[in-house]
C-alpha positions as CSV (number, residue, x, y, z in Angstrom):
1,M,0.0,0.0,0.0
2,K,1.3,3.4,-0.9
3,T,1.1,6.3,1.6
4,V,-0.3,9.5,0.2
5,A,-0.3,12.8,2.3
6,I,-2.7,15.6,1.6
7,S,-1.5,18.9,2.9
8,L,-2.1,22.7,2.7
9,L,1.0,24.7,2.0
10,G,2.0,26.7,5.1
11,T,2.3,30.3,3.9
12,M,3.9,31.3,7.2
13,L,5.6,28.1,8.6
14,D,6.8,26.9,5.3
15,Q,8.1,30.4,4.4
16,R,11.7,30.4,5.8
17,G,13.5,32.3,3.0
18,R,15.3,31.1,0.0
19,G,18.8,30.9,1.3
20,R,20.7,28.4,3.4
21,K,19.1,29.7,6.6
22,R,15.8,28.1,5.7
23,W,17.4,24.7,6.5
24,E,18.1,25.9,10.1
25,K,14.4,26.2,10.9
26,W,11.6,23.6,11.2
27,R,9.2,23.6,8.3
28,P,6.1,21.4,8.7
29,T,5.5,20.3,5.1
30,L,9.1,19.5,4.6
31,S,9.3,17.6,8.0
32,L,6.4,15.4,6.8
33,C,8.8,13.8,4.3
34,Q,11.8,13.6,6.6
35,H,10.8,10.8,9.0
36,E,12.7,7.5,8.6
37,D,9.7,5.5,9.8
38,L,7.2,7.2,7.6
39,L,7.7,7.1,3.9
40,I,5.4,9.4,1.9
41,D,5.1,8.1,-1.6
42,R,3.1,11.0,-2.9
43,L,2.3,14.5,-1.4
44,E,-0.7,16.3,-2.7
45,L,0.1,20.0,-2.0
46,I,-2.8,22.4,-1.9
47,F,-2.3,26.1,-2.2
48,Q,-3.6,29.4,-3.7
49,P,-2.0,30.3,-7.1
50,S,-0.4,33.4,-5.6
51,F,1.9,31.1,-3.6
52,Q,3.3,29.2,-6.6
53,R,6.9,30.2,-6.0
54,L,6.8,29.1,-2.4
55,A,5.2,25.8,-3.5
56,D,8.0,25.3,-6.1
57,L,10.7,25.9,-3.5
58,V,9.1,23.5,-0.9
59,T,8.8,20.9,-3.7
60,E,12.4,21.3,-4.6
61,D,13.5,20.9,-1.0
62,I,11.4,17.8,-0.6
63,Q,13.1,16.2,-3.6
64,R,16.4,16.8,-1.9
65,V,15.5,15.1,1.5
66,S,13.1,12.5,0.1
67,P,13.7,11.7,-3.6
68,E,11.1,8.8,-3.3
69,T,8.3,11.4,-2.7
70,R,6.4,12.6,-5.7
71,V,4.8,16.1,-5.2
72,Q,1.7,17.1,-7.0
73,H,0.3,20.7,-7.0
74,H,-3.4,21.6,-6.6
75,H,-4.7,25.2,-6.8
76,V,-7.6,26.3,-4.6
77,E,-9.3,29.7,-4.6
78,F,-10.6,31.6,-1.6
79,D,-10.3,35.3,-1.0
80,D,-10.4,35.1,2.7
81,P,-8.6,32.1,4.4
82,W,-10.6,32.9,7.6
83,D,-14.0,32.6,5.8
84,F,-15.3,29.2,6.9
85,E,-17.8,28.9,4.0
86,Q,-15.2,29.8,1.3
87,V,-12.5,27.5,2.7
88,Y,-14.8,24.6,3.3
89,S,-16.4,24.9,-0.2
90,S,-13.0,25.0,-1.9
91,L,-11.6,22.0,0.0
92,L,-14.9,20.1,-0.6
93,D,-14.5,20.7,-4.3
94,F,-11.0,19.3,-4.2
95,A,-12.2,16.2,-2.3
96,K,-15.0,15.5,-4.7
97,Q,-12.8,15.8,-7.8
98,Y,-9.9,13.8,-6.4
99,S,-9.7,10.1,-7.5
100,F,-9.2,8.1,-4.3
101,D,-8.0,4.5,-4.5
102,R,-8.4,3.0,-1.0
103,E,-7.4,-0.5,-2.1
104,K,-3.9,0.6,-3.1
105,E,-3.3,3.7,-1.1
106,N,-3.5,4.9,2.5
107,Y,-4.2,8.6,3.0
108,L,-2.9,11.0,5.6
109,I,-4.6,14.4,6.0
110,H,-2.0,16.9,7.4
111,I,-3.7,19.4,9.7
112,T,-0.7,21.4,10.9
113,T,-0.5,24.1,8.2
114,G,-3.1,26.6,7.1
115,T,-5.4,28.8,9.2
116,H,-7.3,27.3,12.1
117,V,-10.4,27.5,9.9
118,A,-8.7,25.4,7.2
119,Q,-7.6,22.8,9.8
120,I,-11.2,22.6,11.1
121,C,-12.4,22.1,7.5
122,L,-9.9,19.3,6.9
123,F,-11.1,17.6,10.1
124,L,-14.8,17.9,9.1
125,L,-14.1,16.6,5.6
126,T,-12.2,13.6,7.0
127,E,-14.8,12.9,9.6
128,A,-17.5,12.9,6.9
129,L,-15.4,10.6,4.7
130,Y,-15.1,13.1,1.9
131,L,-11.4,12.7,2.6
132,P,-11.2,8.9,3.4
133,G,-8.0,8.9,5.5
134,R,-6.5,9.5,8.9
135,L,-5.3,12.8,10.3
136,I,-1.6,13.5,10.9
137,Q,-0.3,16.3,13.1
138,T,3.4,17.4,12.9
139,S,5.3,19.3,15.6
140,P,8.7,20.9,15.8
141,P,11.6,19.4,17.7
142,S,12.3,20.7,21.2
143,R,15.9,21.8,20.7
144,D,17.5,20.8,17.4
145,K,15.8,23.1,14.8
146,T,17.2,21.1,11.9
147,A,15.6,17.8,13.1
148,P,12.4,16.6,11.5
149,G,10.4,16.9,14.7
150,V,7.7,14.5,15.6
151,Y,4.4,13.4,14.2
152,Q,1.2,11.9,15.4
153,I,-1.4,10.0,13.4
154,I,-5.0,10.3,14.6
155,D,-7.5,7.7,13.5
156,L,-11.0,9.2,14.0
157,D,-13.4,7.0,15.9
158,I,-16.8,8.5,15.4
159,S,-18.2,6.7,18.5
160,K,-16.2,9.0,20.7
161,Y,-17.8,12.2,19.4
162,D,-21.5,11.7,20.3
163,Q,-21.6,15.0,22.3
164,I,-20.5,17.1,19.3
165,A,-22.2,15.1,16.6
166,S,-24.8,18.0,16.1
167,R,-22.0,20.1,14.7
168,Y,-21.9,17.9,11.6
169,S,-25.7,17.6,11.1
170,K,-25.3,19.5,7.8
171,E,-23.7,16.5,6.1
172,H,-26.6,14.3,7.2
173,Q,-29.1,16.9,6.1
174,E,-27.5,17.2,2.7
175,G,-27.5,13.4,2.3
176,T,-31.2,13.1,3.1
177,V,-32.1,16.0,0.8
178,Y,-30.2,14.2,-2.0
179,L,-32.0,10.9,-1.4
180,K,-35.3,12.7,-1.6
181,G,-34.3,14.3,-4.9
182,G,-34.2,17.8,-3.4
183,I,-38.0,17.6,-2.5
184,E,-39.1,19.0,0.9
185,T,-41.4,16.1,1.8
186,K,-43.7,16.2,4.8
187,N,-44.8,12.6,5.1
188,R,-43.5,11.5,8.5
189,E,-42.9,7.8,7.7
190,F,-41.2,8.6,4.4
191,N,-38.9,11.1,6.1
192,R,-38.0,8.6,8.8
193,V,-37.1,6.0,6.2
194,I,-34.9,8.5,4.2
195,A,-33.1,9.7,7.4
196,Q,-32.2,6.1,8.3
197,L,-31.2,5.2,4.7
198,E,-28.8,8.2,4.7
199,K,-26.9,6.8,7.7
200,I,-27.0,3.2,6.3
201,S,-25.7,4.3,2.9
202,I,-22.6,5.9,4.5
203,N,-21.9,3.4,7.3
204,S,-23.0,0.0,6.0
205,D,-22.3,-2.3,3.1
206,D,-24.9,-4.9,4.1
207,P,-27.9,-5.7,1.9
208,I,-30.8,-3.2,1.7
209,L,-34.4,-4.4,0.9
210,L,-36.8,-1.8,-0.5
211,T,-40.5,-2.8,-0.6
212,G,-43.6,-1.1,-1.6
213,P,-46.1,-0.9,-4.5
214,T,-45.0,-0.5,-8.1
215,G,-44.2,3.1,-9.0
216,A,-43.4,4.1,-5.4
217,G,-39.8,5.0,-6.4
218,K,-37.7,2.0,-5.4
219,S,-35.5,2.1,-8.5
220,L,-34.9,5.8,-8.3
221,L,-34.0,5.6,-4.6
222,A,-31.6,2.8,-5.2
223,K,-29.7,5.0,-7.8
224,R,-29.6,7.8,-5.3
225,I,-28.2,5.5,-2.5
226,Y,-25.5,4.5,-4.9
227,H,-24.6,8.0,-5.9
228,L,-24.5,9.1,-2.3
229,K,-22.1,6.3,-1.4
230,Q,-20.0,7.3,-4.4
231,Q,-19.9,10.9,-3.2
232,R,-18.6,9.8,0.2
233,A,-16.0,7.4,-1.3
234,R,-17.9,4.3,-0.1
235,V,-17.9,2.6,-3.5
236,K,-15.5,2.7,-6.4
237,G,-17.3,0.3,-8.8
238,Q,-20.4,0.9,-10.9
239,L,-24.2,0.5,-10.2
240,V,-25.5,-2.6,-12.0
241,E,-29.3,-2.8,-12.3
242,V,-31.6,-5.7,-13.4
243,N,-35.3,-6.4,-13.2
244,C,-35.5,-10.0,-12.1
245,A,-38.9,-10.4,-13.8
246,T,-37.1,-10.4,-17.1
247,L,-34.8,-13.3,-16.1
248,R,-36.0,-16.8,-16.8
249,G,-34.4,-20.3,-16.9
250,E,-30.8,-20.5,-18.2
251,N,-30.9,-16.9,-19.1
252,A,-31.3,-15.9,-15.4
253,M,-28.4,-18.0,-14.3
254,S,-26.2,-16.8,-17.1
255,A,-27.2,-13.1,-16.8
256,L,-26.5,-13.0,-13.0
257,F,-23.5,-15.3,-12.6
258,G,-22.0,-15.5,-16.1
259,H,-21.3,-18.6,-18.0
260,K,-18.4,-20.5,-19.5
261,K,-18.1,-20.8,-23.3
262,G,-20.1,-23.9,-24.4
263,A,-22.0,-24.1,-21.1
264,F,-25.2,-24.5,-23.1
265,T,-26.6,-24.3,-26.6
266,G,-25.9,-20.9,-27.9
267,A,-23.1,-20.0,-25.4
268,A,-20.6,-19.2,-28.1
269,T,-18.5,-16.9,-25.9
270,Q,-17.8,-16.5,-22.2
271,R,-19.9,-14.1,-20.2
272,A,-18.9,-12.3,-17.0
273,G,-22.4,-11.8,-15.5
274,L,-23.9,-9.0,-13.6
275,L,-22.5,-10.0,-10.2
276,L,-19.0,-9.7,-11.5
277,E,-19.8,-6.4,-13.2
278,A,-20.9,-5.0,-9.8
279,N,-17.6,-5.8,-8.2
280,D,-16.7,-3.0,-5.7
281,G,-20.0,-1.4,-6.6
282,V,-23.7,-1.9,-6.0
283,L,-26.0,-4.5,-7.5
284,F,-29.7,-3.5,-7.6
285,L,-32.0,-6.5,-8.1
286,D,-35.5,-5.1,-8.7
287,E,-38.4,-7.5,-8.2
288,I,-36.1,-10.0,-6.4
289,G,-39.2,-12.1,-5.6
290,E,-39.3,-13.2,-9.3
291,L,-36.0,-15.0,-9.1
292,G,-36.1,-18.8,-9.3
293,L,-35.1,-20.9,-6.2
294,D,-31.9,-22.1,-7.8
295,E,-30.8,-18.5,-8.5
296,Q,-31.8,-17.6,-5.0
297,A,-29.5,-20.3,-3.6
298,M,-26.5,-19.1,-5.6
299,L,-27.2,-15.4,-4.8
300,L,-27.2,-16.3,-1.0
301,R,-23.7,-17.8,-1.3
302,A,-22.5,-14.8,-3.3
303,I,-23.8,-12.4,-0.6
304,E,-22.3,-14.4,2.3
305,D,-19.0,-15.6,0.8
306,K,-18.5,-13.1,-2.0
307,N,-18.0,-16.2,-4.2
308,F,-20.1,-17.9,-6.9
309,M,-19.8,-20.4,-9.7
310,P,-20.5,-19.2,-13.3
311,F,-22.8,-21.5,-15.2
312,G,-20.9,-24.4,-16.7
313,S,-17.7,-23.6,-14.7
314,D,-16.0,-25.6,-11.9
315,T,-13.9,-22.6,-10.8
316,P,-15.5,-20.1,-8.5
317,V,-15.1,-16.3,-9.0
318,S,-15.4,-13.6,-6.4
319,S,-17.2,-10.2,-6.4
320,N,-17.4,-7.7,-3.6
321,F,-20.7,-6.0,-4.2
322,Q,-23.4,-4.5,-2.0
323,L,-26.9,-5.7,-2.8
324,I,-30.0,-3.5,-2.9
325,A,-33.1,-5.5,-3.6
326,G,-36.6,-4.2,-4.5
327,T,-39.9,-6.0,-4.4
328,N,-43.7,-5.3,-4.4
329,H,-44.2,-8.9,-3.1
330,D,-44.9,-10.0,0.5
331,L,-41.7,-12.1,0.7
332,F,-42.7,-13.6,4.1
333,K,-45.9,-14.9,2.4
334,D,-43.7,-16.2,-0.5
335,V,-41.6,-18.0,2.0
336,R,-44.6,-19.7,3.5
337,E,-45.8,-20.7,0.0
338,G,-42.3,-22.1,-0.9
339,K,-41.7,-19.4,-3.6
340,F,-38.8,-17.7,-1.8
341,R,-35.9,-19.1,0.3
342,E,-36.2,-18.4,4.0
343,D,-32.4,-18.2,4.5
344,L,-32.1,-15.7,1.7
345,L,-34.8,-13.5,3.1
346,A,-33.2,-13.7,6.5
347,R,-29.9,-12.5,5.0
348,I,-31.4,-9.5,3.0
349,N,-33.9,-8.5,5.8
350,L,-31.3,-6.6,7.8
351,W,-32.3,-3.2,6.5
352,T,-35.8,-3.4,5.1
353,Y,-37.9,-0.3,4.3
354,R,-41.3,0.1,2.8
355,L,-41.8,3.1,0.5
356,P,-45.4,4.4,0.7
357,G,-47.4,4.9,-2.5
358,L,-48.6,8.2,-3.7
359,K,-52.1,7.8,-2.1
360,E,-50.3,7.3,1.3
361,R,-48.3,10.5,0.8
362,M,-50.9,13.0,-0.4
363,E,-49.4,15.7,1.9
364,D,-46.4,15.5,-0.5
365,F,-48.5,15.7,-3.6
366,E,-47.9,19.4,-4.4
367,V,-44.1,19.4,-3.9
368,N,-43.9,16.3,-6.2
369,L,-46.1,18.1,-8.8
370,E,-43.6,21.0,-8.8
371,Y,-40.7,18.6,-9.0
372,E,-42.2,17.0,-12.1
373,L,-42.7,20.4,-13.7
374,E,-39.1,21.3,-13.1
375,R,-38.0,17.9,-14.5
376,F,-40.0,18.6,-17.6
377,A,-38.5,22.1,-17.9
378,V,-35.0,20.8,-17.8
379,K,-35.7,18.2,-20.4
380,A,-37.7,20.5,-22.7
381,G,-35.6,23.6,-22.2
382,S,-38.6,25.8,-21.4
383,L,-40.7,26.6,-18.3
384,V,-44.3,25.4,-17.9
385,S,-46.8,26.3,-15.2
386,F,-50.5,26.1,-14.4
387,N,-52.8,29.0,-14.4
388,K,-54.6,29.4,-11.1
389,S,-58.0,27.9,-12.0
390,A,-56.3,25.0,-13.8
391,R,-54.1,24.2,-10.8
392,N,-57.0,24.3,-8.4
393,R,-59.1,22.0,-10.6
394,Y,-56.2,19.5,-10.9
395,L,-55.5,19.5,-7.2
396,K,-59.2,19.1,-6.3
397,F,-59.3,16.0,-8.6
398,A,-55.9,14.7,-7.3
399,Y,-57.2,14.6,-3.7
400,S,-60.6,13.2,-4.6
401,P,-61.6,9.5,-4.0
402,E,-61.9,9.0,-7.8
403,A,-58.1,9.6,-8.3
404,T,-56.7,6.2,-7.5
405,W,-53.1,6.9,-8.7
406,S,-52.8,3.2,-9.2
407,A,-49.3,3.4,-10.7
408,N,-48.3,5.9,-8.0
409,F,-45.6,8.4,-8.9
410,R,-45.4,7.0,-12.4
411,D,-49.0,8.1,-13.0
412,L,-48.1,11.6,-11.7
413,S,-45.0,11.9,-13.8
414,A,-46.8,10.8,-17.0
415,S,-49.7,13.1,-16.2
416,I,-47.5,16.2,-15.8
417,T,-45.6,15.3,-19.0
418,R,-48.7,15.1,-21.0
419,M,-50.2,18.4,-19.8
420,A,-46.9,20.3,-20.0
421,T,-46.4,19.1,-23.6
422,L,-49.9,20.2,-24.6
423,A,-49.8,23.5,-22.7
424,P,-50.4,26.4,-25.1
425,G,-47.6,29.0,-24.6
426,G,-46.2,27.2,-21.6
427,R,-49.4,27.6,-19.5
428,I,-51.5,24.6,-18.5
429,T,-55.1,25.7,-18.8
430,E,-58.4,24.3,-17.5
431,A,-59.1,22.8,-20.9
432,V,-55.8,20.8,-20.7
433,V,-56.6,19.7,-17.2
434,K,-60.1,18.6,-18.1
435,E,-58.8,16.4,-20.9
436,E,-56.1,14.9,-18.6
437,I,-58.7,14.1,-15.9
438,E,-60.9,12.3,-18.4
439,R,-57.9,10.3,-19.7
440,L,-56.8,9.3,-16.2
441,N,-60.3,8.2,-15.2
442,H,-60.6,6.2,-18.4
443,D,-57.2,4.5,-17.8
444,W,-57.9,3.7,-14.2
445,R,-61.4,2.3,-15.0
446,S,-59.9,0.1,-17.8
447,S,-57.2,-1.3,-15.6
448,R,-59.5,-1.9,-12.6
449,H,-60.7,-5.4,-12.1
450,D,-64.2,-6.2,-11.1
451,W,-64.4,-5.8,-7.4
452,N,-66.8,-8.0,-5.4
453,P,-66.7,-7.0,-1.7
454,K,-69.1,-9.7,-0.6
455,A,-66.8,-12.4,-2.2
456,I,-63.8,-10.9,-0.3
457,T,-65.5,-10.8,3.1
458,A,-66.8,-14.3,2.7
459,Q,-63.2,-15.5,3.2
460,Y,-63.2,-14.2,6.7
461,L,-66.7,-13.9,8.1
462,D,-68.8,-16.5,9.9
463,S,-71.3,-18.0,7.4
464,D,-74.2,-17.0,9.7
465,L,-73.0,-13.4,10.0
466,H,-72.1,-12.8,6.3
467,P,-75.6,-12.6,4.8
468,K,-76.9,-10.3,7.6
469,L,-74.5,-7.4,6.8
470,D,-75.3,-4.4,4.7
471,L,-73.4,-3.8,1.5
472,F,-71.8,-0.8,3.2
473,D,-70.3,-3.2,5.9
474,H,-69.0,-5.5,3.2
475,I,-67.4,-2.6,1.3
476,Q,-65.8,-1.2,4.4
477,L,-64.5,-4.6,5.6
478,A,-63.2,-5.6,2.2
479,G,-61.1,-2.4,2.2
480,V,-59.9,-3.1,5.8
481,A,-58.9,-6.6,4.8
482,Q,-56.9,-5.3,1.8
483,I,-54.9,-3.0,4.1
484,C,-54.4,-5.6,6.8
485,K,-53.1,-8.1,4.2
486,Q,-50.4,-5.7,2.9
487,S,-49.3,-4.6,6.4
488,S,-46.7,-6.3,8.5
489,S,-48.4,-5.3,11.8
490,M,-51.7,-4.1,13.3
491,A,-50.0,-0.7,14.1
492,E,-49.0,-0.2,10.5
493,A,-52.5,-1.1,9.2
494,G,-54.0,1.3,11.7
495,R,-51.8,4.1,10.6
496,L,-52.9,3.6,7.0
497,L,-56.6,3.3,7.8
498,F,-56.8,6.2,10.2
499,D,-54.2,8.4,8.3
500,Q,-56.2,11.7,8.7
501,S,-58.2,11.3,12.0
502,R,-55.1,10.1,13.9
503,T,-53.5,13.5,13.4
504,A,-56.2,15.2,15.5
505,K,-55.8,12.8,18.4
506,K,-53.5,13.4,21.4
507,S,-53.0,9.7,21.8
508,Q,-52.6,7.8,18.5
509,N,-53.5,4.3,19.5
510,D,-54.1,3.0,16.0
511,S,-53.9,-0.7,17.0
512,H,-56.7,-0.2,19.5
513,R,-59.0,1.5,17.0
514,L,-58.4,-1.2,14.4
515,R,-58.9,-4.0,17.1
516,Q,-62.3,-2.4,18.0
517,L,-63.4,-2.3,14.3
518,L,-62.5,-6.0,13.8
519,T,-64.1,-7.1,17.0
520,K,-67.4,-5.8,15.6
521,Y,-67.1,-8.6,13.0
522,D,-65.6,-11.1,15.4
523,L,-62.3,-10.9,13.6
524,K,-58.6,-10.6,14.6
525,F,-55.7,-9.1,12.7
526,S,-54.1,-12.6,12.4
527,D,-57.1,-13.7,10.3
528,F,-55.7,-11.8,7.4
529,E,-52.2,-13.3,7.4
């Protein structure tokens, strides 16, 4: 492993004149390369362009005392070295643009030179993993001014800094905003999920399981998790995506794990496979519940041992990837029905989060509407907006019971795209909204299956009670049954069923309210499992 030091040029401490006398005084950047027990293979020297002559002199002196050290220059711009925002922004830009290779290089961040503001900024960037290394502090010798002095390496242990963690909340906040696509969402459950995913993205390489209905945004969130990990130098490989519903038979095994030439009819060449392509990166398997049992078994081994056997090969290959899986299935139900391996579910169920659909996040509807308009503007190169009456009509429809949003955010995105494209002069009018509402209603009616609430309730009710209930009771109970079946607990089902009235109550005992409702029909939550 090579050792790479990143250091600011000391415009005062490294400035000891150009003559021989400069060798009689301790200079921190030079001393960094003078220790017999610390070989610096490369020094990344950061300074403002106006100090180029000093940087050249320091570089020349380093070559004399440590010929093995290669010095590279990096210019940064800030008018005031005591302005925290300027200094932090400049150093953050350097960190984001620098190509770190943590498998081959160890990094030391020198915090002796520069203003105190710069030293604090280097600490913060190292603590936040923008600079993925350890801190190094150098000090002058006590008597002999020509000696290299001493150094101390500081390995940050985040667990020791609980009391000052609030100082760094900005990084966490920026991460969560990024995962939400810059949208200021209000849904409490969604915000809780995103806040936890930001921490997990930075601190964990274990599998993540994203569940929720089709169109809830699982694929988009997986991409943002990957890019956030990439920003914080947590991955160096690529993001590899595949929808498991498209994989069948030999094609599934070959696509995921690769194959040897001649492994089956048509295998004219060798294939690496998606798992190998995701080495040192992230593998996103959408609709993982569609994988066959054989592929599930091989995937489990690949997750646990980082090894797998390509189809038709007797030699294992390795791939160090992080798995993000997505599904709209109830995988626990699939396990009970023998469709999904229990051991694989146990392995990928460490970090599991359900993304709510659009109907469950209607408090976020307007901000997502604006987000879709901005996306269209970027793509089309022109601004589009609603006139006031058109916007009010569209929102009234969006919040009404007839708006099912069955494809969730995909429905909203398609709807905004259509209206913005048809908007005369960049203004969405009532006429455009009226036509769009008619289209949405037609599409939702066409895709809606015949719904027989009495047939649904017959599965749960006592045969004597069933014929005595009003149609209203059957409709209500059928809806309750649907929510209970898709919920993992009574509390979750209660939150969904009483999503509005619960906000007006001081005590939100959703489980108790649901239990009372079910007792009316002599039912329990477990009856819907």
